[in-house]
C-alpha positions, 0 to 999 in steps of 0.5 A: 200834264195832269188831266182830270175832271171836276166835281161836275164832270167837266174836264180839267187840264194842267200843264207845263210844257217843254220842248226837245231842248228842255226849254219851257214853252207854255204853262197853263197856270191853274187847271182849266177846261179850255172849252174853246180848245188850245194849240201849243207849238214850239217856235219850230212848229212842233205840236206839243199840245192840241186840245180840240173844242168838244170833249168827245175829241181826243187831245194830241200831245208830245211831252218832254221833260226839263232835259228835253227827253221825250216822255210820251206822245199821242196823236189822239188815237195811239199813245207811245210811252217812253222811259222816264214817264211817271203815271199816277192814279187814284188809290183803290176806292177812289178816295185820295188822302191829299187834296186833288191837284186841280184844287191846289192854290196857284203858286 
């Protein structure tokens, strides 16, 4: 999952979600803002991602990798980070040498 903002300050989210068995559950396609909110659950009802309406409400998520290992989860208030999570940020100065992830063409 990637979370960022576009040039006008609108939130953009890109995701490819897996369940605890490592099976693909949902993919966003291109980065999107989801102004009407979004809720993604497994067939068993496990919440993988909830993006509420409005930008002032935190998102909730459970992120698994392709092996079904839990990488991180958040209830919107507290975030737990498990082994295997890779986090990236902009380099000092805020200028990236690569095109931002949300501007890459859909594959």
